[in-house]
C-alpha positions as CSV (number, residue, x, y, z in Angstrom):
1,M,0.1,-0.1,-0.1
2,N,1.1,3.4,-0.8
3,R,1.1,6.0,2.0
4,R,-0.1,9.2,1.5
5,K,2.6,11.8,1.1
6,F,2.3,14.8,4.2
7,H,1.8,18.1,2.5
8,Y,3.4,21.0,3.2
9,A,0.4,23.0,2.9
10,W,-0.3,21.9,6.5
11,V,2.7,23.4,7.9
12,I,1.9,26.5,6.3
13,V,-1.8,26.0,8.0
14,V,-0.4,25.5,11.7
15,I,2.2,28.5,11.4
16,T,-0.6,30.7,10.0
17,F,-3.2,29.7,12.5
18,L,-1.0,30.4,15.3
19,A,-0.3,33.4,13.8
20,L,-4.1,34.4,13.7
21,L,-4.5,32.9,16.9
22,L,-1.7,35.1,18.9
23,S,-3.2,38.2,16.7
24,A,-6.4,37.6,17.8
25,G,-5.2,37.3,21.5
26,V,-3.8,40.6,21.6
27,R,-6.7,42.2,20.1
28,N,-9.4,40.2,22.7
29,A,-7.3,41.9,25.6
30,T,-8.8,45.5,24.9
31,S,-11.8,44.6,27.2
32,V,-9.6,43.4,29.9
33,L,-7.2,46.9,29.6
34,F,-10.5,48.9,31.0
35,E,-9.9,48.3,34.4
36,P,-6.3,48.6,35.2
37,L,-5.7,51.4,32.9
38,E,-8.3,53.2,34.9
39,A,-7.0,52.4,38.0
40,R,-3.4,53.7,37.5
41,F,-3.8,56.5,35.2
42,G,-7.1,57.9,36.1
43,W,-8.3,57.7,32.1
44,D,-11.7,57.7,31.8
45,R,-13.8,55.0,29.5
46,A,-14.2,57.5,26.6
47,S,-10.3,57.8,26.6
48,I,-9.4,54.7,26.5
49,S,-12.3,53.6,23.9
50,F,-10.8,56.4,21.5
51,A,-7.2,54.5,21.7
52,F,-8.9,51.3,21.2
53,A,-11.2,53.2,18.2
54,I,-7.6,54.3,16.7
55,S,-5.8,50.8,17.0
56,L,-9.4,49.6,15.0
57,F,-9.2,51.9,12.4
58,F,-5.4,51.4,11.8
59,F,-6.2,47.6,12.1
60,G,-8.4,47.8,9.0
61,L,-5.6,50.3,7.4
62,G,-3.3,47.3,7.8
63,A,-5.6,45.1,6.0
64,P,-5.2,46.6,2.8
65,I,-1.6,47.6,2.9
66,G,-0.8,44.2,3.9
67,G,-3.2,42.9,1.2
68,T,-1.1,44.9,-1.2
69,L,2.2,43.8,0.0
70,I,1.1,40.3,0.2
71,D,0.1,40.6,-3.6
72,R,3.7,41.9,-4.3
73,Y,6.1,40.4,-1.8
74,G,4.0,37.1,-0.8
75,P,2.6,36.3,2.7
76,R,6.0,35.1,4.3
77,R,7.4,38.7,4.4
78,V,4.1,40.2,5.8
79,M,3.5,38.0,8.2
80,L,7.1,38.6,9.4
81,G,6.8,41.7,9.3
82,G,3.6,42.3,11.2
83,L,4.7,40.0,14.1
84,A,7.7,41.8,14.4
85,L,5.8,45.2,14.8
86,I,3.6,44.1,17.4
87,S,6.3,42.4,19.2
88,V,8.1,45.9,19.4
89,A,4.9,47.8,20.2
90,L,3.9,45.1,23.0
91,A,7.5,45.9,24.5
92,G,7.0,49.6,24.3
93,L,3.7,49.5,26.3
94,I,5.3,48.2,28.7
95,A,7.1,51.6,29.9
96,I,4.0,53.9,29.1
97,T,3.2,57.0,31.1
98,E,0.9,59.1,28.9
99,L,-2.2,58.7,27.3
100,W,-0.8,59.5,23.9
101,Q,2.1,56.8,24.0
102,F,-1.2,54.3,24.6
103,I,-2.6,55.8,21.6
104,L,0.8,55.7,19.4
105,L,1.6,52.3,20.3
106,W,-1.2,50.3,20.9
107,G,-3.5,52.7,18.7
108,V,-1.2,53.1,15.7
109,L,1.1,50.3,15.7
110,I,-0.6,47.4,17.3
111,G,-3.2,48.2,14.8
112,I,-1.2,48.4,11.8
113,G,0.6,44.9,13.0
114,T,-2.5,43.0,14.1
115,G,-3.9,44.4,10.8
116,A,-1.4,43.3,8.5
117,V,-1.2,39.7,9.7
118,A,-5.2,39.1,10.4
119,G,-6.4,40.8,7.4
120,T,-6.0,39.2,4.3
121,L,-3.0,36.8,5.1
122,G,-5.6,33.5,6.1
123,G,-7.6,34.1,2.7
124,T,-4.3,34.6,0.4
125,V,-2.8,31.2,2.4
126,A,-6.2,29.0,1.6
127,L,-6.3,30.2,-1.8
128,R,-2.7,29.7,-2.8
129,W,-2.0,26.3,-1.1
130,F,-5.5,24.8,-1.7
131,N,-7.7,24.2,-4.8
132,A,-9.6,21.8,-2.7
133,R,-10.7,22.4,1.0
134,R,-10.5,26.1,0.3
135,G,-13.6,26.5,2.5
136,L,-12.9,24.4,5.4
137,V,-9.3,25.8,5.7
138,L,-10.9,29.7,5.4
139,G,-12.9,28.1,8.2
140,M,-10.0,27.1,10.6
141,F,-8.3,30.5,10.0
142,S,-11.6,32.4,10.9
143,S,-12.0,30.2,14.3
144,A,-8.2,31.3,14.9
145,A,-10.2,34.9,16.1
146,A,-12.3,32.9,18.5
147,A,-9.9,30.3,19.7
148,G,-7.7,33.5,20.5
149,Q,-10.5,34.8,22.6
150,L,-11.4,31.0,24.2
151,L,-7.7,30.7,25.5
152,F,-6.7,34.1,26.2
153,L,-9.7,36.0,27.7
154,P,-9.9,33.4,31.2
155,A,-5.9,33.8,31.6
156,L,-5.7,37.5,30.8
157,I,-8.3,38.5,33.2
158,P,-6.3,37.5,36.5
159,L,-3.5,38.2,34.3
160,A,-4.5,41.7,35.1
161,E,-5.2,41.6,38.6
162,L,-1.7,40.1,39.4
163,G,0.4,42.2,37.2
164,G,-1.7,44.8,35.6
165,F,-1.5,46.1,32.4
166,Q,2.3,45.5,32.0
167,G,1.7,41.8,33.2
168,I,-0.6,41.6,30.0
169,F,1.8,43.4,27.3
170,A,4.7,41.0,28.7
171,V,3.4,37.9,28.4
172,L,1.8,38.5,24.6
173,G,5.0,40.0,24.0
174,I,6.8,36.9,24.6
175,L,4.3,34.7,22.7
176,I,4.6,36.6,19.8
177,A,8.5,37.1,19.5
178,T,8.4,33.3,20.1
179,L,6.4,32.2,17.3
180,L,8.6,34.5,15.1
181,I,11.2,31.7,15.5
182,P,9.6,28.9,13.2
183,A,7.9,31.5,11.2
184,V,11.4,32.8,10.3
185,F,12.6,29.1,9.2
186,M,9.3,27.6,8.4
187,M,6.9,29.9,6.7
188,R,6.4,29.7,2.7
189,S,4.8,32.3,0.3
190,S,3.6,29.8,-2.2
191,P,3.7,26.0,-3.2
192,E,6.3,26.8,-5.6
193,D,8.9,27.9,-3.4
194,V,8.8,24.2,-1.9
195,D,8.8,22.6,-5.5
196,T,5.1,21.4,-4.9
197,Q,1.7,22.2,-6.2
198,P,-1.5,23.2,-4.2
199,I,-3.9,20.6,-2.5
200,G,-6.6,19.2,-4.7
201,Q,-7.1,19.3,-8.7
202,A,-8.3,22.5,-10.0
203,N,-11.9,22.5,-11.5
204,A,-13.1,24.9,-13.8
205,A,-14.5,27.4,-11.5
206,T,-11.1,27.4,-9.6
207,I,-9.1,28.0,-12.8
208,S,-11.2,30.7,-13.4
209,T,-10.9,32.2,-9.8
210,D,-7.0,32.0,-10.2
211,A,-6.7,33.2,-13.8
212,H,-9.0,36.3,-13.3
213,F,-7.8,39.7,-12.0
214,T,-9.3,42.7,-11.5
215,P,-7.9,46.3,-10.6
216,L,-9.1,48.1,-7.5
217,K,-10.4,50.8,-9.6
218,E,-12.5,48.9,-11.5
219,A,-13.5,46.9,-8.4
220,L,-14.7,50.3,-7.1
221,R,-17.2,50.9,-9.8
222,T,-19.1,47.6,-9.2
223,R,-22.2,47.5,-7.0
224,D,-20.9,44.2,-5.5
225,F,-17.9,45.7,-3.7
226,W,-19.8,48.2,-2.0
227,L,-22.2,45.5,-1.0
228,L,-19.7,43.4,0.3
229,A,-17.6,46.6,2.0
230,G,-21.2,47.5,3.3
231,S,-22.3,44.2,4.8
232,F,-18.3,43.6,6.2
233,F,-18.8,47.3,7.7
234,V,-21.8,45.8,9.6
235,C,-19.7,42.7,10.9
236,G,-17.0,44.8,12.4
237,Y,-19.6,47.1,14.2
238,T,-21.4,43.9,15.6
239,T,-18.4,42.4,16.8
240,V,-14.8,43.6,17.2
241,G,-16.3,47.0,17.7
242,L,-19.2,46.4,19.9
243,I,-18.8,42.9,21.8
244,T,-15.1,42.1,22.1
245,T,-14.5,45.7,23.4
246,H,-17.6,46.5,25.5
247,L,-19.5,42.9,26.7
248,L,-17.0,42.4,29.6
249,P,-17.7,45.9,30.9
250,H,-21.5,45.9,29.9
251,S,-21.9,42.3,31.9
252,L,-20.2,43.6,35.1
253,E,-22.3,46.5,35.1
254,H,-25.6,44.1,34.8
255,G,-24.3,42.3,38.0
256,F,-22.3,39.4,36.7
257,E,-19.3,38.3,38.2
258,K,-16.0,38.9,36.6
259,V,-15.2,35.4,36.5
260,E,-18.2,33.8,35.5
261,I,-18.5,36.2,32.6
262,S,-14.8,35.6,31.5
263,W,-16.1,31.5,30.9
264,A,-19.1,32.8,29.4
265,I,-17.4,34.8,27.0
266,A,-14.8,32.0,26.3
267,F,-17.8,29.6,25.9
268,M,-18.8,32.2,23.3
269,G,-15.7,31.7,21.8
270,G,-15.9,27.6,21.7
271,M,-19.3,28.1,19.8
272,N,-17.5,30.6,17.4
273,I,-14.8,28.0,16.5
274,V,-17.7,25.5,15.8
275,G,-19.5,27.9,13.9
276,T,-16.8,29.6,11.9
277,T,-15.8,25.8,10.8
278,I,-19.0,24.5,9.9
279,S,-19.5,27.8,7.6
280,G,-15.9,27.3,5.8
281,W,-17.8,23.9,5.2
282,L,-21.3,25.2,4.0
283,T,-19.4,27.9,2.0
284,D,-18.0,25.0,-0.4
285,R,-22.0,23.8,-1.0
286,Y,-24.3,26.3,-0.8
287,D,-24.9,29.8,-2.1
288,N,-22.7,32.2,-0.1
289,R,-25.3,34.9,-0.1
290,K,-28.1,33.3,1.5
291,L,-25.2,32.2,4.4
292,L,-24.4,35.5,5.0
293,A,-28.0,36.9,5.5
294,T,-28.6,34.2,7.8
295,Y,-25.6,35.1,9.9
296,Y,-26.2,38.5,9.8
297,G,-30.2,38.2,10.6
298,M,-29.1,35.8,13.6
299,R,-26.8,38.5,15.1
300,A,-29.0,40.9,14.8
301,I,-31.8,38.8,16.8
302,S,-29.2,37.8,19.4
303,L,-28.6,41.6,20.1
304,V,-31.7,42.5,20.7
305,A,-32.0,40.7,23.5
306,L,-28.7,41.4,25.1
307,P,-29.9,44.6,27.1
308,F,-32.1,42.5,28.9
309,I,-29.7,39.6,30.0
310,Y,-29.5,39.7,33.8
311,D,-28.8,35.9,34.7
312,M,-26.1,33.4,33.7
313,N,-28.5,31.2,32.2
314,N,-29.9,33.3,29.5
315,M,-26.3,34.8,29.4
316,L,-25.1,31.2,28.1
317,I,-28.3,31.3,25.5
318,F,-27.0,34.4,24.1
319,A,-23.3,33.1,23.9
320,L,-24.3,30.1,22.1
321,V,-26.5,32.2,19.4
322,Y,-23.7,35.1,19.0
323,G,-21.2,32.7,19.4
324,L,-22.0,30.4,16.1
325,D,-22.0,33.0,13.6
326,W,-19.3,35.9,15.2
327,V,-17.0,35.3,12.6
328,A,-18.9,33.0,10.8
329,T,-19.5,35.5,8.0
330,V,-15.5,35.4,6.9
331,P,-15.3,32.4,4.7
332,P,-18.3,33.3,2.5
333,T,-17.0,36.9,2.2
334,V,-13.8,35.9,1.5
335,N,-15.1,33.4,-1.3
336,L,-17.6,36.0,-3.0
337,T,-14.5,38.4,-3.3
338,A,-12.0,36.0,-4.9
339,Q,-15.2,34.4,-7.0
340,R,-16.2,37.9,-8.0
341,F,-13.0,39.7,-8.5
342,G,-10.4,36.8,-9.0
343,R,-8.1,35.4,-6.5
344,K,-4.7,37.4,-8.0
345,S,-6.7,40.3,-6.8
346,L,-7.8,39.2,-3.3
347,G,-5.0,40.6,-1.7
348,S,-5.9,44.4,-2.3
349,I,-9.6,43.9,-3.0
350,Y,-10.7,42.2,0.5
351,G,-7.9,44.4,2.0
352,W,-10.2,47.0,1.2
353,I,-13.5,45.4,2.2
354,Y,-11.8,44.2,5.4
355,C,-10.8,48.0,6.3
356,S,-14.5,48.9,5.8
357,H,-14.8,45.9,8.7
358,M,-12.6,47.7,11.0
359,I,-13.8,51.2,10.2
360,G,-17.0,49.5,11.6
361,A,-15.4,48.1,14.6
362,G,-13.4,51.6,15.3
363,I,-16.9,53.5,15.1
364,A,-18.7,50.9,17.4
365,S,-15.7,50.8,20.1
366,Y,-15.6,54.8,20.4
367,A,-19.9,55.3,20.3
368,G,-20.0,52.4,23.1
369,G,-17.2,54.4,25.5
370,F,-19.5,57.4,24.2
371,F,-22.6,56.9,25.1
372,R,-22.0,54.8,28.1
373,E,-20.6,57.7,29.4
374,T,-23.2,60.1,28.3
375,L,-26.2,57.7,28.5
376,G,-24.7,55.7,31.5
377,D,-25.2,52.4,29.7
378,Y,-24.7,50.6,26.7
379,H,-28.4,50.1,25.4
380,L,-28.5,52.5,22.1
381,V,-25.5,51.1,20.8
382,F,-26.8,47.5,21.0
383,A,-30.0,48.8,19.5
384,S,-27.9,50.2,16.8
385,A,-26.2,47.2,16.0
386,A,-29.0,45.2,15.6
387,I,-30.5,47.4,13.1
388,F,-27.4,47.2,11.3
389,G,-27.6,43.2,11.0
390,L,-31.3,43.6,9.4
391,V,-29.4,45.9,6.8
392,A,-26.6,43.3,6.5
393,T,-29.0,40.8,5.8
394,A,-30.8,42.9,2.9
395,M,-27.4,43.9,1.5
396,S,-26.1,40.1,1.2
397,L,-29.0,38.9,-0.7
398,S,-28.1,41.8,-2.8
399,I,-24.5,40.5,-4.1
400,S,-24.9,39.2,-7.9
401,I,-23.0,35.9,-7.6
402,S,-23.7,33.3,-5.4
403,A,-20.0,31.6,-5.4
404,K,-21.2,28.3,-5.3
405,R,-18.9,26.7,-7.6
406,A,-20.0,28.9,-10.0
407,P,-17.7,30.1,-12.9
408,I,-17.0,33.9,-12.3
409,P,-18.5,36.6,-14.5
410,K,-17.0,39.7,-16.2
411,P,-16.9,42.4,-13.8
412,S,-19.1,45.2,-14.9
413,T,-17.8,48.5,-16.2
């Protein structure tokens, strides 16, 4: 019997997953940083939220910058550069004494570094190394964000109490620097770099997608680009900007204990892993527009209920429903972008779509802190997120291509 030869693509998957995982761990530290920063420096909630919003804007900007650099120089160099920038910024954050330093290091440098790693890296790696199982691999990479929360949040809360914000930055910095070692020696940009071919045979749709290229200027003139960017704006508003940043402080104000809510959020992260992986599998088989519409609709329903949840049983139900579709939107959005505009232009075009995602996240991050200071709670922001979810549902159904193993239509001009 011939044994099936191990494919180097799986080494790339592991390294990329770890890079996305640790980048998500850094990003998910935001909700844990409120209390130690307030206690140490006396900064108010709105000021800290402003720094987080700046970080999310630059995170979004890092995606198209990283995507363009990936198209030109390959995923390896962009991954190494992004991880190095994150590591240096975390080292500098240990010694901050002023708000402007926090804004510069966390807001700008961490934002760009994590955006370059998390923005288009996973999608590009999946599309370069896999003809078959692309959706599944995209789901695995998307679930890295959930795994980052699942693993890091319960650990960061006691770490913040023991070591303050310096302890959080030190541990995250060591982890990022450690990952740089295998990334330097083992990460490769394409199968050709190790004299192999992508996994799976290329079918007609794959060949069409791989050969197709759409310049950014041309993509900007299409309705589909703005529908994808607009729906992904809502995704960022309703996830990273709102829930990642403000769910923990909101829950503490609703009477939940810190430990129990941290495990509820970790459970949400676990459901996110399940939901996103399943979403990747579904992306290969069903109309991607209907998948997106379903995800945004479920998210809107769960967010309507959140302000009225005061007990742990209902919070766990929220964590289950919301967690299943937290970043489940990523595989179909990446796939629709690749099918509509071509794999060769995925880095630059999806990078700007992802930038829209993080603009939405930045707005929600600041709006949450602002309205919390102004009105005394987060209820108005949660209501706005639910409304936006319904708008994204309609936008998803209006996209012109289903991306269900279909050939790519020529872009409109």
